[in-house]
Structure formats: structure tokens, C-alpha cells
N, CA, C and O of each residue as an XYZ file, in Angstrom:
520
protein
N     -17.883    -19.542     -5.248
C     -18.096    -18.106     -5.324
C     -16.779    -17.377     -5.085
O     -15.857    -17.918     -4.475
N     -16.707    -16.163     -5.567
C     -15.474    -15.393     -5.410
C     -15.795    -13.944     -5.066
O     -16.947    -13.512     -5.083
N     -14.746    -13.225     -4.760
C     -14.833    -11.817     -4.406
C     -14.109    -10.993     -5.459
O     -13.078    -11.418     -5.980
N     -14.632     -9.835     -5.769
C     -13.906     -8.887     -6.611
C     -12.876     -8.211     -5.721
O     -13.163     -7.876     -4.572
N     -11.665     -8.010     -6.260
C     -10.607     -7.345     -5.511
C      -9.983     -6.279     -6.382
O      -9.622     -6.524     -7.533
N      -9.862     -5.094     -5.818
C      -9.096     -4.043     -6.487
C      -8.173     -3.410     -5.465
O      -8.562     -3.102     -4.339
N      -6.910     -3.224     -5.909
C      -5.911     -2.555     -5.090
C      -5.551     -1.277     -5.830
O      -5.087     -1.310     -6.970
N      -5.773     -0.150     -5.162
C      -5.592      1.163     -5.783
C      -4.526      1.971     -5.059
O      -4.502      2.029     -3.829
N      -3.646      2.594     -5.836
C      -2.674      3.555     -5.317
C      -3.119      4.928     -5.804
O      -4.000      5.010     -6.659
N      -2.544      5.995     -5.292
C      -3.019      7.325     -5.669
C      -3.101      7.593     -7.170
O      -4.016      8.286     -7.617
N      -2.182      7.068     -7.944
C      -2.170      7.418     -9.363
C      -2.399      6.236    -10.301
O      -2.257      6.373    -11.516
N      -2.759      5.055     -9.736
C      -2.922      3.909    -10.631
C      -3.689      2.776     -9.977
O      -3.792      2.686     -8.754
N      -4.219      1.919    -10.825
C      -4.828      0.676    -10.374
C      -3.719     -0.369    -10.379
O      -3.116     -0.624    -11.422
N      -3.447     -0.970     -9.240
C      -2.377     -1.951     -9.146
C      -2.881     -3.334     -9.519
O      -2.181     -4.094    -10.188
N      -4.087     -3.661     -9.092
C      -4.634     -4.985     -9.381
C      -6.143     -4.915     -9.393
O      -6.755     -4.260     -8.549
N      -6.734     -5.588    -10.349
C      -8.185     -5.751    -10.399
C      -8.420     -7.186    -10.852
O      -8.108     -7.547    -11.987
N      -8.980     -8.014     -9.943
C      -9.139     -9.438    -10.234
C     -10.239    -10.019     -9.352
O     -10.904     -9.297     -8.609
N     -10.420    -11.328     -9.446
C     -11.351    -12.034     -8.582
C     -10.547    -13.039     -7.758
O      -9.645    -13.698     -8.276
N     -10.881    -13.150     -6.480
C     -10.188    -14.070     -5.583
C     -11.201    -14.942     -4.849
O     -12.345    -14.547     -4.623
N     -10.747    -16.141     -4.484
C     -11.584    -17.022     -3.670
C     -11.418    -16.684     -2.190
O     -12.356    -16.805     -1.402
N     -10.192    -16.253     -1.823
C      -9.915    -15.906     -0.429
C      -8.700    -14.988     -0.384
O      -7.883    -14.952     -1.304
N      -8.612    -14.250      0.712
C      -7.475    -13.343      0.897
C      -7.161    -13.260      2.386
O      -8.058    -13.286      3.229
N      -5.860    -13.160      2.692
C      -5.412    -12.907      4.058
C      -4.628    -11.610      4.050
O      -3.857    -11.343      3.129
N      -4.829    -10.806      5.080
C      -4.146     -9.520      5.211
C      -3.920     -9.273      6.700
O      -4.158    -10.159      7.520
N      -3.459     -8.068      7.052
C      -3.214     -7.774      8.467
C      -3.574     -6.331      8.789
O      -3.313     -5.413      8.011
N      -4.179     -6.159      9.957
C      -4.415     -4.827     10.509
C      -3.756     -4.769     11.880
O      -2.988     -5.668     12.224
N      -4.028     -3.758     12.657
C      -3.364     -3.584     13.952
C      -3.657     -4.720     14.932
O      -2.893     -4.927     15.875
N      -4.739     -5.450     14.727
C      -5.081     -6.555     15.631
C      -4.445     -7.871     15.212
O      -4.506     -8.848     15.958
N      -3.841     -7.916     14.041
C      -3.212     -9.148     13.555
C      -3.742     -9.548     12.190
O      -4.388     -8.757     11.503
N      -3.463    -10.781     11.808
C      -3.903    -11.269     10.501
C      -5.382    -11.619     10.530
O      -5.930    -12.035     11.551
N      -6.013    -11.436      9.367
C      -7.404    -11.833      9.217
C      -7.589    -12.404      7.821
O      -6.803    -12.130      6.913
N      -8.630    -13.193      7.663
C      -8.922    -13.783      6.368
C     -10.344    -13.467      5.944
O     -11.232    -13.270      6.773
N     -10.538    -13.424      4.626
C     -11.856    -13.118      4.071
C     -12.129    -14.102      2.937
O     -11.275    -14.342      2.083
N     -13.331    -14.664      2.946
C     -13.810    -15.511      1.846
C     -15.195    -15.011      1.448
O     -15.788    -14.167      2.120
N     -15.683    -15.544      0.364
C     -17.023    -15.187     -0.085
C     -18.022    -15.452      1.038
O     -17.935    -16.468      1.728
N     -18.954    -14.547      1.213
C     -19.950    -14.675      2.263
C     -19.570    -13.960      3.553
O     -20.389    -13.856      4.466
N     -18.351    -13.471      3.637
C     -17.914    -12.733      4.822
C     -18.754    -11.474      4.958
O     -19.117    -10.856      3.957
N     -19.063    -11.093      6.182
C     -19.831     -9.867      6.375
C     -19.002     -8.647      5.983
O     -17.772     -8.681      6.025
N     -19.673     -7.593      5.610
C     -18.997     -6.353      5.216
C     -18.123     -5.856      6.359
O     -18.454     -6.024      7.533
N     -17.006     -5.244      5.997
C     -16.086     -4.746      7.017
C     -15.226     -3.627      6.461
O     -15.075     -3.472      5.249
N     -14.669     -2.855      7.376
C     -13.736     -1.784      7.057
C     -12.642     -1.837      8.108
O     -12.925     -1.916      9.303
N     -11.368     -1.791      7.655
C     -10.267     -1.790      8.606
C      -9.091     -1.026      8.014
O      -9.008     -0.820      6.803
N      -8.201     -0.617      8.880
C      -6.971      0.066      8.477
C      -5.853     -0.980      8.457
O      -5.565     -1.616      9.471
N      -5.236     -1.143      7.302
C      -4.172     -2.124      7.144
C      -2.843     -1.593      7.649
O      -2.554     -0.402      7.538
N      -2.049     -2.477      8.196
C      -0.642     -2.188      8.451
C       0.118     -2.655      7.210
O      -0.420     -3.434      6.422
N       1.350     -2.199      7.022
C       2.115     -2.761      5.910
C       2.178     -4.284      6.068
O       2.565     -4.787      7.123
N       1.802     -5.003      5.030
C       1.705     -6.456      5.135
C       1.770     -7.101      3.755
O       1.765     -6.426      2.726
N       1.830     -8.420      3.769
C       1.762     -9.190      2.534
C       0.405     -9.874      2.486
O       0.051    -10.644      3.379
N      -0.348     -9.585      1.432
C      -1.606    -10.291      1.200
C      -1.265    -11.677      0.659
O      -0.383    -11.821     -0.188
N      -1.953    -12.671      1.143
C      -1.902    -13.990      0.532
C      -3.256    -14.180     -0.132
O      -4.294    -14.133      0.528
N      -3.238    -14.391     -1.424
C      -4.494    -14.505     -2.171
C      -4.610    -15.888     -2.789
O      -3.635    -16.435     -3.305
N      -5.809    -16.446     -2.733
C      -6.111    -17.655     -3.487
C      -7.041    -17.224     -4.612
O      -8.162    -16.773     -4.377
N      -6.553    -17.370     -5.830
C      -7.301    -16.923     -6.988
C      -8.474    -17.871     -7.252
O      -8.544    -18.957     -6.676
N      -9.380    -17.456     -8.116
C     -10.544    -18.286     -8.459
C     -10.143    -19.670     -8.946
O     -10.814    -20.655     -8.638
N      -9.050    -19.752     -9.706
C      -8.624    -21.034    -10.277
C      -7.776    -21.861     -9.310
O      -7.270    -22.918     -9.685
N      -7.614    -21.389     -8.063
C      -6.865    -22.140     -7.065
C      -5.404    -21.739     -6.934
O      -4.750    -22.131     -5.968
N      -4.879    -20.977     -7.869
C      -3.493    -20.511     -7.783
C      -3.331    -19.589     -6.583
O      -4.284    -18.961     -6.123
N      -2.099    -19.527     -6.090
C      -1.776    -18.582     -5.037
C      -1.126    -17.354     -5.652
O      -0.505    -17.445     -6.711
N      -1.261    -16.229     -5.012
C      -0.611    -14.994     -5.435
C      -0.403    -14.144     -4.186
O      -1.011    -14.379     -3.142
N       0.476    -13.146     -4.323
C       0.853    -12.311     -3.191
C       0.872    -10.846     -3.595
O       1.102    -10.506     -4.756
N       0.627     -9.992     -2.618
C       0.751     -8.549     -2.822
C       1.341     -7.948     -1.553
O       0.813     -8.159     -0.461
N       2.416     -7.212     -1.690
C       2.965     -6.452     -0.568
C       2.303     -5.082     -0.612
O       2.405     -4.364     -1.606
N       1.630     -4.730      0.468
C       0.844     -3.505      0.527
C       1.393     -2.606      1.627
O       1.645     -3.056      2.744
N       1.572     -1.347      1.302
C       2.125     -0.382      2.246
C       1.019      0.226      3.098
O       0.754      1.426      3.027
N       0.378     -0.613      3.900
C      -0.727     -0.143      4.724
C      -1.889      0.318      3.856
O      -1.914      0.065      2.652
N      -2.842      0.992      4.472
C      -3.964      1.522      3.708
C      -5.304      1.205      4.337
O      -5.404      0.890      5.523
N      -6.329      1.298      3.509
C      -7.702      1.057      3.946
C      -8.239     -0.153      3.198
O      -8.098     -0.247      1.978
N      -8.855     -1.079      3.926
C      -9.436     -2.300      3.377
C     -10.943     -2.216      3.584
O     -11.412     -2.150      4.721
N     -11.696     -2.219      2.502
C     -13.152     -2.155      2.575
C     -13.738     -3.359      1.854
O     -13.479     -3.565      0.668
N     -14.526     -4.154      2.568
C     -15.284     -5.256      1.972
C     -16.742     -4.868      2.038
O     -17.299     -4.653      3.115
N     -17.355     -4.781      0.868
C     -18.750     -4.372      0.801
C     -19.430     -5.133     -0.331
O     -19.040     -5.015     -1.492
N     -20.453     -5.918      0.018
C     -21.252     -6.658     -0.959
C     -20.398     -7.505     -1.911
O     -20.613     -7.500     -3.123
N     -19.433     -8.226     -1.346
C     -18.615     -9.114     -2.153
C     -17.519     -8.442     -2.956
O     -16.927     -9.061     -3.841
N     -17.246     -7.198     -2.662
C     -16.208     -6.456     -3.373
C     -15.217     -5.902     -2.362
O     -15.603     -5.215     -1.416
N     -13.928     -6.205     -2.564
C     -12.867     -5.708     -1.694
C     -12.161     -4.572     -2.419
O     -11.688     -4.741     -3.543
N     -12.092     -3.421     -1.775
C     -11.337     -2.287     -2.298
C     -10.248     -1.963     -1.292
O     -10.513     -1.794     -0.102
N      -9.022     -1.878     -1.785
C      -7.884     -1.539     -0.945
C      -7.273     -0.261     -1.503
O      -6.851     -0.222     -2.659
N      -7.226      0.773     -0.688
C      -6.564      2.021     -1.058
C      -5.267      2.070     -0.266
O      -5.275      2.007      0.964
N      -4.150      2.182     -0.982
C      -2.845      2.116     -0.341
C      -1.892      3.123     -0.962
O      -2.116      3.600     -2.075
N      -0.838      3.441     -0.243
C       0.187      4.344     -0.771
C       0.892      3.700     -1.959
O       1.167      4.361     -2.961
N       1.189      2.383     -1.838
C       1.824      1.657     -2.931
C       1.719      0.166     -2.645
O       1.506     -0.244     -1.504
N       1.868     -0.636     -3.685
C       1.814     -2.093     -3.546
C       2.503     -2.728     -4.735
O       2.653     -2.113     -5.791
N       2.919     -3.965     -4.547
C       3.474     -4.764     -5.636
C       2.824     -6.134     -5.581
O       2.440     -6.602     -4.509
N       2.701     -6.781     -6.743
C       1.997     -8.055     -6.859
C       2.901     -9.059     -7.564
O       3.637     -8.701     -8.483
N       2.842    -10.329     -7.127
C       3.606    -11.390     -7.785
C       2.961    -12.742     -7.482
O       2.184    -12.887     -6.538
N       3.306    -13.717     -8.306
C       2.791    -15.072     -8.105
C       3.564    -15.837     -7.034
O       3.038    -16.773     -6.432
N       4.811    -15.438     -6.801
C       5.655    -16.130     -5.821
C       6.037    -15.172     -4.704
O       6.268    -13.987     -4.943
N       6.101    -15.689     -3.489
C       6.443    -14.874     -2.331
C       7.833    -14.245     -2.481
O       8.028    -13.088     -2.108
N       8.793    -14.990     -3.021
C      10.147    -14.471     -3.218
C      10.135    -13.260     -4.151
O      10.845    -12.282     -3.919
N       9.324    -13.333     -5.206
C       9.252    -12.232     -6.166
C       8.620    -10.991     -5.553
O       9.075     -9.873     -5.797
N       7.580    -11.181     -4.761
C       6.939    -10.017     -4.136
C       7.885     -9.388     -3.122
O       7.876     -8.170     -2.944
N       8.702    -10.201     -2.454
C       9.679     -9.657     -1.501
C      10.711     -8.803     -2.233
O      11.049     -7.712     -1.775
N      11.215     -9.294     -3.371
C      12.192     -8.522     -4.148
C      11.592     -7.215     -4.646
O      12.232     -6.166     -4.568
N      10.359     -7.274     -5.160
C       9.702     -6.062     -5.670
C       9.397     -5.081     -4.554
O       9.503     -3.869     -4.748
N       9.018     -5.592     -3.379
C       8.734     -4.712     -2.244
C      10.013     -4.015     -1.782
O       9.986     -2.834     -1.438
N      11.128     -4.738     -1.772
C      12.401     -4.126     -1.380
C      12.773     -3.006     -2.348
O      13.240     -1.949     -1.924
N      12.568     -3.233     -3.642
C      12.849     -2.190     -4.635
C      11.933     -0.990     -4.436
O      12.380      0.153     -4.535
N      10.657     -1.237     -4.156
C       9.693     -0.163     -3.913
C      10.132      0.679     -2.715
O      10.066      1.907     -2.763
N      10.578      0.026     -1.648
C      11.002      0.753     -0.454
C      12.298      1.527     -0.696
O      12.480      2.613     -0.147
N      13.190      0.980     -1.506
C      14.428      1.696     -1.852
C      14.109      2.989     -2.591
O      14.671      4.040     -2.281
N      13.205      2.913     -3.571
C      12.813      4.105     -4.340
C      12.177      5.132     -3.406
O      12.470      6.324     -3.501
N      11.307      4.672     -2.502
C      10.660      5.595     -1.569
C      11.693      6.283     -0.690
O      11.610      7.492     -0.477
N      12.665      5.537     -0.177
C      13.699      6.124      0.684
C      14.478      7.188     -0.071
O      14.781      8.243      0.486
N      14.810      6.926     -1.337
C      15.528      7.918     -2.145
C      14.678      9.162     -2.375
O      15.180     10.284     -2.295
N      13.403      8.969     -2.657
C      12.496     10.092     -2.885
C      12.343     10.929     -1.620
O      12.380     12.158     -1.678
N      12.173     10.268     -0.482
C      12.015     10.996      0.773
C      13.301     11.730      1.153
O      13.241     12.829      1.705
N      14.452     11.141      0.868
C      15.719     11.799      1.152
C      15.854     13.061      0.305
O      16.279     14.100      0.810
N      15.501     12.983     -0.965
C      15.557     14.157     -1.850
C      14.592     15.238     -1.356
O      14.918     16.425     -1.392
N      13.407     14.830     -0.897
C      12.437     15.803     -0.388
C      12.959     16.485      0.877
O      12.798     17.695      1.036
N      13.582     15.720      1.777
C      14.155     16.317      2.994
C      15.255     17.310      2.647
O      15.348     18.379      3.250
N      16.088     16.955      1.672
C      17.168     17.865      1.261
C      16.579     19.149      0.671
O      17.054     20.243      0.975
N      15.564     19.025     -0.158
C      14.913     20.206     -0.729
C      14.282     21.073      0.343
O      14.349     22.300      0.267
N      13.669     20.453      1.336
C      13.061     21.206      2.431
C      14.128     21.924      3.244
O      13.927     23.065      3.659
N      15.258     21.269      3.476
C      16.349     21.898      4.238
C      16.869     23.127      3.498
O      17.153     24.150      4.120
N      16.996     23.034      2.172
C      17.439     24.188      1.382
C      16.430     25.324      1.473
O      16.811     26.488      1.595
N      15.167     24.994      1.415
C      14.115     25.997      1.534
C      14.161     26.670      2.904
O      13.993     27.885      3.012
N      14.387     25.883      3.936
C      14.467     26.418      5.293
C      15.634     27.394      5.431
O      15.479     28.470      6.008
N      16.790     27.025      4.907
C      17.964     27.906      4.965
C      17.689     29.196      4.208
O      18.017     30.280      4.692
N      17.101     29.097      3.046
C      16.784     30.278      2.248
C      15.805     31.192      2.981
O      15.962     32.413      2.971
N      14.814     30.608      3.604
C      13.836     31.393      4.362
C      14.502     32.110      5.530
O      14.219     33.282      5.779
N      15.382     31.420      6.247
C      16.075     32.053      7.372
C      16.939     33.217      6.905
O      17.001     34.245      7.578
N      17.614     33.072      5.753
C      18.413     34.182      5.206
C      17.532     35.388      4.918
O      17.876     36.519      5.263
N      16.407     35.138      4.290
C      15.496     36.236      3.943
C      14.944     36.904      5.191
O      14.795     38.125      5.224
N      14.640     36.122      6.212
C      14.151     36.699      7.465
C      15.221     37.549      8.127
O      14.915     38.606      8.680
N      16.463     37.109      8.079
C      17.563     37.900      8.650
C      17.741     39.209      7.890
O      17.952     40.261      8.492
N      17.655     39.138      6.570
C      17.776     40.360      5.747
C      16.665     41.333      6.098
O      16.908     42.532      6.238
N      15.467     40.833      6.238
C      14.314     41.699      6.526
C      14.405     42.295      7.924
O      13.869     43.376      8.164
N      15.070     41.617      8.848
C      15.190     42.099     10.226
C      16.293     43.142     10.383
O      16.310     43.866     11.378
N      17.205     43.233      9.433
C      18.306     44.202      9.532
C      17.811     45.604      9.190
O      17.026     45.783      8.259
N      18.285     46.618      9.967
C      17.831     47.994      9.717
C      18.432     48.594      8.466
O      18.140     49.742      8.131
């Protein structure tokens, strides 16, 4: 028997497949799920999923935290972002690239916010002058 697995990010489906087993991590540590596991809900920490596919192959997914819901043999993971690969080395490389892009995006957002803050302070000073 197997479990349906879907990993969802805000704007896309990252993975939709069937797995025989999966390992992930929440704040209490690593946990594993196989077919027949009771329903559960947990908050994931950033971690690497280890998946055993229906055909016995291994696969990996680096997940940026999120929500893990197992209900009636279906696992749904909602996450900020994730990458998937057949080899652990490949998922590590893809995860590093994902984090680099995020750091650049967040840096640009901070710079834009700082400019907005300066502009707002100028306008407030102008409005306060008689």
C-alpha cells in the first residue's frame, strides 16, 4: 500500500506522487509515516524529506518548513518553498540555490522598505514645518 503525497507552495504544485514511506522533521525531531499511520497534523521545521517511492526508489525533498497533514492516506504539505531530487547531493545543491534567491529577494525588499521609510520621514518633516 502507498500514500498520496502532494507538496504545495503558494503559487505552484511542487510534487504530486505516491510514496511507500516518508521521513520528515518537526520541532520534536524526525518522524516517519507509512501506510496505515493514524491521521496527524504537525508544523514542519526546515528539513529534508526522505521518501521511499512505490517502486522502492529513494527520493528527497528539501522543504522550507510548513504544515504537514496526513488524512485518510493522503499527505498534504503546504510550504513556503521546496525542491525535489532523486539524490541527496542534488537536493542539497538545489536547496542552496533556492536559499540564495530568497536572500537576494529579501535584501531587495529591505532596501525598498528603507527607501520608503526615508521618503515617509521627509514628507512628515515637510508637513510639520510651518
